[in-house]
VEXBAKOL-36645 format. One record per residue (C-alpha): residue in one letter; x, y, z; residue number from 1. Coordinates in steps of 0.5 Angstrom, whole numbers, plus 500, padded with zeros to 3 digits. Example, Ala and Ser with C-alpha at 12.3 -4.5 7.8 and 13.67 -1.06 7.14 Angstrom:
<zapas>
+---------+-----+-----+-----+-----+
! residuo !   x !   y !   z ! num !
+---------+-----+-----+-----+-----+
!       A ! 525 ! 491 ! 516 !   1 !
!       S ! 527 ! 498 ! 514 !   2 !
+---------+-----+-----+-----+-----+
</zapas>
This chain:
<zapas>
+---------+-----+-----+-----+-----+
! residuo !   x !   y !   z ! num !
+---------+-----+-----+-----+-----+
!       M ! 425 ! 210 ! 463 !   1 !
!       A ! 425 ! 217 ! 460 !   2 !
!       M ! 425 ! 214 ! 453 !   3 !
!       V ! 419 ! 210 ! 454 !   4 !
!       R ! 416 ! 216 ! 457 !   5 !
!       G ! 418 ! 220 ! 451 !   6 !
!       L ! 415 ! 215 ! 446 !   7 !
!       L ! 409 ! 214 ! 450 !   8 !
!       A ! 408 ! 222 ! 450 !   9 !
!       D ! 409 ! 222 ! 442 !  10 !
!       M ! 404 ! 216 ! 441 !  11 !
!       L ! 399 ! 220 ! 445 !  12 !
!       V ! 400 ! 226 ! 441 !  13 !
!       Q ! 399 ! 223 ! 435 !  14 !
!       S ! 393 ! 219 ! 437 !  15 !
!       N ! 390 ! 225 ! 440 !  16 !
!       N ! 391 ! 229 ! 433 !  17 !
!       L ! 388 ! 223 ! 429 !  18 !
!       S ! 382 ! 223 ! 434 !  19 !
!       K ! 380 ! 230 ! 432 !  20 !
!       D ! 379 ! 227 ! 425 !  21 !
!       G ! 375 ! 221 ! 427 !  22 !
!       D ! 381 ! 216 ! 426 !  23 !
!       F ! 381 ! 212 ! 433 !  24 !
!       S ! 386 ! 207 ! 430 !  25 !
!       M ! 391 ! 208 ! 435 !  26 !
!       M ! 387 ! 207 ! 441 !  27 !
!       D ! 388 ! 200 ! 441 !  28 !
!       M ! 395 ! 200 ! 441 !  29 !
!       L ! 396 ! 206 ! 446 !  30 !
!       H ! 391 ! 202 ! 451 !  31 !
!       H ! 396 ! 196 ! 450 !  32 !
!       V ! 402 ! 200 ! 451 !  33 !
!       T ! 400 ! 204 ! 457 !  34 !
!       S ! 397 ! 197 ! 460 !  35 !
!       G ! 405 ! 195 ! 460 !  36 !
!       F ! 407 ! 201 ! 462 !  37 !
!       K ! 403 ! 201 ! 468 !  38 !
!       V ! 405 ! 194 ! 470 !  39 !
!       M ! 413 ! 196 ! 469 !  40 !
!       C ! 412 ! 203 ! 474 !  41 !
!       S ! 408 ! 199 ! 479 !  42 !
!       N ! 414 ! 194 ! 479 !  43 !
!       Y ! 419 ! 199 ! 480 !  44 !
!       A ! 415 ! 203 ! 485 !  45 !
!       Y ! 414 ! 196 ! 490 !  46 !
!       G ! 421 ! 194 ! 489 !  47 !
!       G ! 424 ! 201 ! 491 !  48 !
!       I ! 419 ! 201 ! 497 !  49 !
!       D ! 421 ! 194 ! 499 !  50 !
!       E ! 429 ! 196 ! 498 !  51 !
!       L ! 428 ! 202 ! 502 !  52 !
!       R ! 425 ! 198 ! 508 !  53 !
!       Q ! 430 ! 193 ! 508 !  54 !
!       A ! 435 ! 198 ! 508 !  55 !
!       C ! 433 ! 201 ! 514 !  56 !
!       G ! 433 ! 194 ! 518 !  57 !
!       G ! 428 ! 193 ! 523 !  58 !
!       A ! 426 ! 200 ! 524 !  59 !
!       G ! 423 ! 200 ! 517 !  60 !
!       Y ! 418 ! 196 ! 519 !  61 !
!       T ! 416 ! 201 ! 525 !  62 !
!       L ! 410 ! 205 ! 524 !  63 !
!       S ! 414 ! 211 ! 526 !  64 !
!       S ! 418 ! 210 ! 519 !  65 !
!       G ! 412 ! 212 ! 515 !  66 !
!       I ! 415 ! 206 ! 510 !  67 !
!       T ! 410 ! 201 ! 512 !  68 !
!       F ! 404 ! 206 ! 510 !  69 !
!       I ! 407 ! 208 ! 503 !  70 !
!       Q ! 408 ! 200 ! 502 !  71 !
!       Q ! 401 ! 199 ! 504 !  72 !
!       D ! 399 ! 204 ! 499 !  73 !
!       I ! 403 ! 201 ! 493 !  74 !
!       A ! 402 ! 194 ! 494 !  75 !
!       P ! 395 ! 193 ! 491 !  76 !
!       Y ! 397 ! 197 ! 485 !  77 !
!       M ! 401 ! 190 ! 483 !  78 !
!       T ! 394 ! 187 ! 482 !  79 !
!       F ! 388 ! 192 ! 482 !  80 !
!       E ! 386 ! 190 ! 475 !  81 !
!       G ! 388 ! 182 ! 475 !  82 !
!       V ! 395 ! 179 ! 475 !  83 !
!       S ! 400 ! 183 ! 472 !  84 !
!       V ! 403 ! 178 ! 468 !  85 !
!       V ! 397 ! 178 ! 463 !  86 !
!       M ! 398 ! 186 ! 462 !  87 !
!       T ! 405 ! 185 ! 461 !  88 !
+---------+-----+-----+-----+-----+
</zapas>
């Protein structure tokens, strides 16, 4: 994950430097990469929250655990912009 984040940061810096000179050629590629990264992060977040809930057993479903609120916040990210398979 850190390697992907580093590559993404490098691409962003390079794109910003090019755009200062009016060259927007990297925008398309940057859009595709960040869309895929969004899917990957959403999947990891949702999977992690669900694993946490399962590890707590039945207590993971209770409102007092707080996990249900987090899961409700994270779940829509999987489909906010359509089916994530398309973005991947």
